[in-house]
C-alpha positions as CSV (number, residue, x, y, z in Angstrom):
1,X,79.4,-189.7,-58.5
2,X,81.9,-187.5,-60.5
3,X,79.9,-184.3,-59.5
4,X,79.9,-185.2,-55.8
5,X,83.7,-185.7,-55.9
6,X,84.3,-182.4,-57.7
7,X,82.1,-180.6,-55.1
8,X,84.1,-182.2,-52.3
9,X,87.3,-181.0,-53.9
10,X,85.9,-177.5,-54.5
11,X,84.9,-177.4,-50.8
12,X,88.7,-177.8,-50.1
13,X,89.5,-175.0,-52.5
14,X,90.6,-177.1,-55.5
15,X,91.0,-174.8,-58.6
16,X,90.3,-177.6,-61.1
17,X,87.2,-178.6,-59.3
18,X,85.8,-175.0,-59.5
19,X,86.7,-174.9,-63.2
20,X,85.0,-178.3,-63.7
21,X,81.8,-177.2,-61.9
22,X,81.8,-173.8,-63.8
23,X,82.2,-175.6,-67.2
24,X,79.7,-178.3,-66.3
25,X,76.8,-176.0,-65.2
26,X,77.5,-172.7,-67.0
27,X,75.2,-173.3,-70.0
28,X,72.3,-174.6,-67.8
29,X,72.4,-171.6,-65.4
30,X,73.0,-169.1,-68.3
31,X,70.2,-170.6,-70.4
32,X,67.8,-170.5,-67.5
33,X,68.6,-166.8,-66.9
34,X,68.4,-166.0,-70.6
35,X,64.9,-167.3,-70.7
36,X,64.0,-165.3,-67.6
37,X,65.7,-162.0,-68.5
38,X,65.5,-162.1,-72.3
39,X,68.8,-160.2,-72.2
40,X,72.2,-161.8,-72.9
41,X,74.2,-159.2,-70.9
42,X,71.9,-159.5,-67.8
43,X,71.9,-163.3,-68.1
44,X,75.7,-163.4,-68.2
45,X,76.1,-161.0,-65.3
46,X,73.6,-162.9,-63.2
47,X,75.4,-166.2,-64.1
48,X,78.8,-164.8,-63.1
49,X,77.3,-163.5,-59.8
50,X,75.6,-166.9,-59.3
51,X,78.9,-168.8,-59.6
52,X,80.7,-166.2,-57.5
53,X,78.2,-166.7,-54.7
54,X,78.1,-170.4,-55.1
55,X,81.9,-170.7,-54.8
56,X,81.9,-168.4,-51.8
57,X,79.3,-170.5,-50.1
58,X,80.1,-174.0,-51.4
59,X,80.7,-175.2,-47.8
60,X,77.0,-174.6,-47.1
61,X,75.8,-176.8,-50.1
62,X,73.5,-179.6,-48.9
63,X,74.2,-182.8,-51.0
64,X,70.6,-183.9,-50.4
65,X,69.7,-181.5,-53.3
66,X,70.9,-181.6,-56.8
67,X,73.8,-179.2,-57.4
68,X,72.1,-177.6,-60.4
69,X,69.0,-177.0,-58.4
70,X,71.1,-175.2,-55.8
71,X,72.7,-173.1,-58.5
72,X,69.4,-172.2,-60.0
73,X,68.0,-171.2,-56.6
74,X,71.0,-168.9,-56.2
75,X,70.5,-167.5,-59.7
76,X,66.8,-166.8,-59.0
77,X,67.8,-164.9,-55.8
78,X,70.5,-162.9,-57.6
79,X,67.9,-162.0,-60.3
80,X,65.3,-161.0,-57.7
81,X,67.9,-158.8,-55.9
82,X,68.7,-157.2,-59.3
83,X,65.0,-156.5,-59.9
84,X,64.6,-155.1,-56.4
85,X,67.5,-152.7,-56.7
86,X,66.3,-151.8,-60.2
87,X,69.7,-150.3,-61.0
88,X,71.8,-150.5,-64.1
89,X,74.6,-151.9,-62.0
90,X,74.3,-155.6,-61.0
91,X,77.3,-155.8,-58.6
92,X,76.8,-155.2,-55.0
93,X,79.3,-153.4,-52.8
94,X,80.8,-155.8,-50.3
95,X,83.0,-154.9,-47.3
96,X,86.7,-155.7,-47.3
97,X,86.1,-158.3,-44.6
98,X,83.7,-160.2,-46.9
99,X,86.2,-159.7,-49.7
100,X,88.9,-161.4,-47.6
101,X,86.5,-164.3,-47.1
102,X,86.0,-164.7,-50.8
103,X,87.1,-168.2,-51.7
104,X,90.8,-168.4,-52.3
105,X,90.7,-170.1,-55.6
106,X,94.4,-171.0,-56.0
107,X,95.5,-170.3,-59.6
108,X,99.0,-171.9,-59.4
109,X,98.5,-175.0,-61.5
110,X,98.2,-174.2,-65.1
111,X,94.9,-175.6,-66.5
112,X,94.6,-177.1,-70.0
113,X,93.2,-173.7,-71.0
114,X,96.2,-171.9,-69.6
115,X,98.6,-174.2,-71.5
116,X,96.7,-173.8,-74.8
117,X,96.7,-170.0,-74.4
118,X,100.4,-170.0,-73.6
119,X,101.2,-171.9,-76.8
120,X,99.9,-169.2,-79.1
121,X,102.1,-166.5,-80.5
122,X,101.3,-163.0,-79.3
123,X,99.8,-161.5,-82.5
124,X,97.5,-164.5,-82.9
125,X,96.6,-164.5,-79.3
126,X,95.6,-160.8,-79.4
127,X,93.4,-161.5,-82.5
128,X,91.7,-164.3,-80.5
129,X,91.2,-162.1,-77.4
130,X,89.5,-159.5,-79.6
131,X,86.7,-162.1,-80.3
132,X,85.8,-162.2,-76.6
133,X,83.1,-159.9,-75.2
134,X,84.7,-156.6,-73.9
135,X,84.4,-157.4,-70.2
136,X,86.2,-160.7,-70.8
137,X,88.9,-158.9,-72.9
138,X,89.4,-156.5,-70.0
139,X,90.0,-159.1,-67.3
140,X,92.4,-161.1,-69.6
141,X,94.2,-157.9,-70.4
142,X,94.6,-156.8,-66.7
143,X,95.6,-160.3,-65.5
144,X,98.0,-161.5,-68.2
145,X,99.3,-158.3,-69.9
146,X,99.3,-155.9,-67.0
147,X,99.9,-158.8,-64.5
148,X,97.6,-157.4,-61.9
149,X,96.6,-159.6,-58.9
150,X,93.0,-160.7,-58.6
151,X,92.5,-158.1,-55.8
152,X,94.0,-155.3,-58.0
153,X,91.7,-156.2,-60.8
154,X,88.7,-156.2,-58.5
155,X,89.6,-152.7,-57.3
156,X,90.3,-151.4,-60.8
157,X,87.0,-152.6,-62.3
158,X,85.0,-152.1,-59.1
159,X,83.7,-155.6,-58.7
160,X,83.9,-158.2,-55.9
161,X,87.0,-160.4,-55.9
162,X,84.9,-163.6,-56.3
163,X,83.3,-162.1,-59.5
164,X,86.7,-161.4,-60.9
165,X,87.8,-165.0,-60.3
166,X,84.7,-166.4,-62.1
167,X,85.1,-164.0,-65.0
168,X,88.7,-165.0,-65.5
169,X,87.8,-168.7,-65.4
170,X,85.1,-168.1,-67.9
171,X,87.3,-165.9,-70.1
172,X,90.0,-168.5,-70.2
173,X,87.5,-171.2,-71.2
174,X,86.0,-169.1,-74.0
175,X,89.5,-168.1,-75.2
176,X,90.6,-171.7,-75.3
177,X,87.5,-172.6,-77.3
178,X,88.3,-169.9,-79.8
179,X,91.9,-171.1,-80.2
180,X,90.7,-174.8,-80.6
181,X,88.2,-173.7,-83.3
182,X,90.8,-171.8,-85.2
183,X,93.3,-174.6,-85.4
């Protein structure tokens, strides 16, 4: 029942619901793609793209199916697209119009992760950030130290807006886990 409630909230653009769903299903989707790709970087990129697409299209989710089944179906399609393109770059170019339609995940209410991150002193925080993978370090740096908007980050790193949002959610969760483990 909890999942259904979170999905309904996410359909209305609720930030905490998106975060909940990402945290709830990340390991399952990532693990599935890791088995298929045998490559951590590709599995992570595909998982980010999967959640990006899922959040953009959450209004089309049919509750007759399990949410994780829907996510895995999206992940399979993203992987097939990647194989078809047979390029080193995973991220597709999307038009500005599609970018404008990207789910407006409001980031106004600080999450538990935001509060935990804010409590840290700067030098300790920088040490923790260095433990993240480089692409997570980059989005954290651009968002919190250079104070760029999501759209500015998307433009700077050449990725769709929705991917940037998912990467930031994931980066904050990983950073909060590092902080908790070092306490």
